[in-house]
N, C-alpha and C positions, 0 to 999 in steps of 0.2 A: 504494499499500500504506500502511496506517494504522499509526502508531506511537503507542502510548499509554504514558504514565508514570503508574502509579497513585498515587492521593492519598497513601497511607501513605509512599511513597518520597520525599515532600518531607522526610522524616527519614532514611530508610534510604539506604544507598549505592546509586545507580543504575548504578554502573560495575563492579559485581561481575562476575567472569568465571566462566562455567559451568565446573565442574570435572568431570573424568572420572568417570563413574558407570556402574553397571550396574543396568538397571531389570529386575525380575523380575515375572512375572505368574503368579498363583496362582488356579486356577479356584475359583469359589464359586457360590452360588445366589442367585436373586432373593429368596427368602424370608430369606436371611441379611442382606440390605442394610438397615441401620438406616433406618426411615422409608419404605421403598419402597412399602408397601401404602397408606400414608396420603397419599402425595404425588400430585398431579395431573400426569400426563405429557403432556397435550395440547399445551401450549405448547413442550415439548421436542421433540415431533414436528413442529410448525411449524418450529422452528429446524433440526432434522435435514433436513428437505426442502429448505431453502435450501442446505445443504452439498451435497446430492445434485446440485443443478444444476450445481456445479463438478465434483464427482468424475466424473459421467457423461460429461463432455466430455473426459476424459483417456483416453489409450490403455489398453486393458484390461489389458495386461501391466505397466504402470507401477505400482511399489510406492508406497504412500501416503507412507512415510518410511523411508529407508534406515537411519536410526538407530534405528528401532523396527520391525524386521522382522516382529514379531508381528502387526502390523496387516495384513499381506498386500498383495496387489495390488488394483487398481481392480476387476478381475473378481470378487473376493471380496465386494465391496460392492454390486454391481449387483442381485442379487435383493432385498436389503433396501431399496434405493432404489426399485425398481419397486413393491414392496409398500407402501412409505410413501406413494407418490402415490395409491394406491387406498384409503388409510386415512383416515377423517374426522378432522379436527382439533378438532371440537366435542364429542368423545366421549371421556372419560377412560378408560372401560373398554376402548374399542377401541385407544386409544393405548398403554395399559399392555399389552395383549395382544399389540400389534405388537412392542414391544421384547422382551417375554418369548419370543416365538416365533422371532425372527430373530437374537437375540443371546445370547451366553454372557458373564456377568460374570466379570472377573478382578481380584483385588486387586493393586494396584501396590505394589511395594516398591523402595526405592533402596538398594543395597548392604546389603540385609536389613532395612532399616527401613521401616515403612509410613507414617511421619509426613510429612505434607504441610503446606505453609504457603500461606495465602491472604490476599490483600488485595482491595480492591474499587475500581472505578472507576465513573464515571457520565458523562453528557453535561452539560457546564457550560451554563447558561442565564442570560442577562442581557439588559438593555436595550441596544440598538445602533441605529445609523442609517447608511444608505448615504451620507449627506451630513455634512460636517464643520460643525457648527453647535452652539455652546454648548447644553447641557452635553456634547455628543458631540465630545470632543477627543483620544481616545487611539486610535491606529490599530491595526487588525488587518490584517496585510500578507498579500498573495499571494506567490507564489514569485518571488524575484528572478531576472532573466535569467541571471545568472552561474550560479546553482545549477541552473536549468532545463537549461542546456547541459552542466553538470558536477555531477551530484548528489552526488559525494563531496567536492567542494570545501570546504575549511575556510574559513568566512566570518567576517565581523565578529562579535565577541562581543556579548552583550545590551547592555552599557553603551554601546557605540558605536552600535548600531542605535538605542537610545533617544535618542541625541544627534543622530540624523539621518544616520548614515553611509550609509544606503541611497540617499539622494537620490531621483532618479526611476527607480531600476532595479527597483523592486518596486511593484505596484499596491496601494493601499489599498482593501480590499474593504469594510470597515466602520469605523465610529468608535464607541467605547465611552465610557461616562460615568466609568469608574473604571479606573485602571491595574492595580488589584489583580484585577478581573475578568479583564483581559487575561492576567495572569500565570498565574492558575489555568486559564484556557482553555488555555495552553501546557501546563500540567501534564496536563490531561485529553486534549488532542489533537483534540477536536471540540467543537462547540457548537450549541445551538439559540438563535437571537438574536431577541429580541422587538423588532420594528420599531415606530416611532412610531405607525403606523396599526393596530397590533394583530396584524400578521401574524408568523408564525414563519418565519424562514429559517435554513437549516442550512449549517454549514461543517464541513469535515474536514481531516485532515492532508494536506499537499502536499509538505512537505519540511522540512529543518532545516538550521541553520548548521553542523552537525558539530562544534560546540564541546562541551566536556565538561559533563555534567550535574552539578550540585552540590545536594545536598538541604539546603535552607535551614533546615529543622526542626533538623538536627543542630547548625547554628550556634547556634540559640537555646537548645538544650540546653547546648552548650559554655559559653555566657555565663551560664547559670543562670536564664535567663528562663523556660524550661520544663524539664520533666524527661522522661525517657524514657516514664514512665508517663502523663503528660498531654499529650505532643505528638500532635496530630491535625491534619488539614486545618483543622478549625474553630478550634482554639486558635491555630494559626499565623495564620490570617486575622484573628482578633480582635486579636491583638497588632499586626499590620500596620495595622489600621484605627484603633487607639488610638495608634499612633506613626507617623503619616504621614511626619514629616520623616526617619525612619530606615528607612521601608519600602523606598524606592527602592534605597538602598545594599544592603540585605538581598537584594532581588531580583536585583541585579546580580551577587551572588556566584555565581549560577547563570548561567553564560555561554551555555548552551544556549538557542536561540531557534527557535520552531516557526512555519512559514508555512502558510497555509490555502488551500483552494479551496472554492468554493460547491458544495453538494450538493443534488440533487433530494430532495424529501420522501420518496420511496420508497427512497432510499439514504442517508437522513439519518445513519445511524450505521454506516458501513461498516468492517468488520473486515479484518484482514490477509489473510484467505482470499478477500476479494472479495464477500462477501455482507453484507446488512444484519443487525446484531446484534438478538437478542431479549432484552428485559430479563428478567433473572434466570434465563435459560436459555442465555446464551452465556458463554464464558470464554476469557480470554487465557492462553496457555501458552508455554513455550519450545520452538519447533519443532526445536531441536537434539536434543530428546529425544522429543517426542510429535508425531503427525501432526495436521494440521488436518482438521476435519470429522467427528470421531469422538465418540461419546457418552461422557461420564464421569459416574459417580454420586459426587457430592460430599458429604462429611460434615464439616462445620465445627463445631468446638466453640464454645460461647458464651464471650464474655469480658465484662469489666466494663461495656463500652459497648454491646455486642449481646448482651443477656441471653437468647438463644435459640439452640438448635442449628439449623443450616442444613443440611437434607438436601434435595438438589436434583439433578435430571438436567440436565446442561448439555452443550453442544456446543462443541468446541474450534474457535473461529473467529477468534481475534485473538491478537496478541502485543504485546510492549512492550519498550522500552529496559531497563527494570528487572526484566523477568520472565526471570530466569536460574535454571536448575536443573531437575532431573528432576521433582520433585514440587512444582511451583510453580504456583499458579494465581491469576489476577486476575478476580474475579467481577464481571460487568457488571450494575449495578443499574438502569440506565435513565436516564430524564430526570426532573429536578425535585427539590424540596427533600427529599423522603423519600429519593430515591436518593443525593442528596449527603450526607445525614446518615449512612446506613449505609456508603456507600463510604469516607467520611472516618474512620469508627471501626472499619473492619474490619481486624483483624490477628489471624488465627485459626490454630490448629493443627487438623489433622484427618487425613482419609485420602481416597484416590481409588481408584475402581474403574472399570476401562475396560470398555466393552461391545463385544466383537468379534463379527463375523458367524459364525453357526454353519457 
C-alpha cells in the first residue's frame, strides 16, 4: 500500500488527527455542476474502470466504507462497473453519458459546511543509477529486513540512517546524484528514475521507519527565511540548493524516512487502492471518511500561483500520511516538470460532489 505526503505539507503539519465529523450528502444535478459540460470525462472513465477491477473482486454484500454508508455495498456498484467496461474511453460524449446515466451527484458537506481543501502531488523524476559511481553517490533504500518482519517497528530516524545506521540490513536499489532529490522523493512517495542509458525505471512506497513527520517549510517560516505566503515546494528547494551546508540539518529535522520497491511500468504509480493512478483524474482522500474507488467532482478555486479554477472528475484511489479530514483531497498531477509545478503550488479551497450509483 502506497503512502504519499503531499508537497504542500512540507510546510503544513502532517501529524494532524482527523476529528469527528458528520458528512452530509445533498442531491443535485449534473447541469448544476460548475464546468461539467465543458470537461472531458474520458480519462475519468479510464480511472474508474481501474477501480472496478478491485471493487468487483469483493463480496457483493460488503460495504465500500462503513464510515460512509451512503456509498452502499459492492452490489450497488456492479451495474455501473459492467456498463463502464462496455463504454469506449476514446469518446467524451459516451463517457459523459455513462456517468450521467448510472450516477446521481450529491454535494458533500461536513458539519454543514461545503468547504473542501486541496493540495497536489506528483511523481518525482530525476537521474539515478543502479551502480554507485560518481556522481551517483546518494542511496535510495529498499525495505530493511527488520521492518519487513515488523511493519510497525519504530526504526532509526533520518539523521542516523544518513550516517549509515542501516548497515547491510537494507538493499540499495539505486544511487542518486543529489541528496535533495532523494529527500523530495521521500516526500512524494514514488519516482520515475532516469537511468544513465536513457531508460526510465519506477519505484514506489514499500514502508517507512515510523518516525514522526516534520514539515521543514514550517521551520523556514519560523526562521523568517520564508513566509506562509511564499512557502512552496519550489521555494523550499531553492533555499536548500542555495544553502547546501545547512540543507542536511534542515532535512534531518524530518525524522520520517521512506523505503522503496521497484515497480513495473504498468504499475508505475500505484495508489493505496491497489490500482495505477491516472494523471489529473485520481485523488488521495482520507479513507476514515470516504471510500476508495468512487467518482468525485472537484471544484478547486484559483489561487495566486494557479490562476485558474480546476473543475475535474476524479476517482478516489489513494491516501497519504497528511491527508486527514472529511473534505480533504490531494490531487494527482502526474509525472514531469509541469506536474511538479502545479503540485508544488496547489493549496486551494473548493467543493466536492460525490457520484453515487442510481
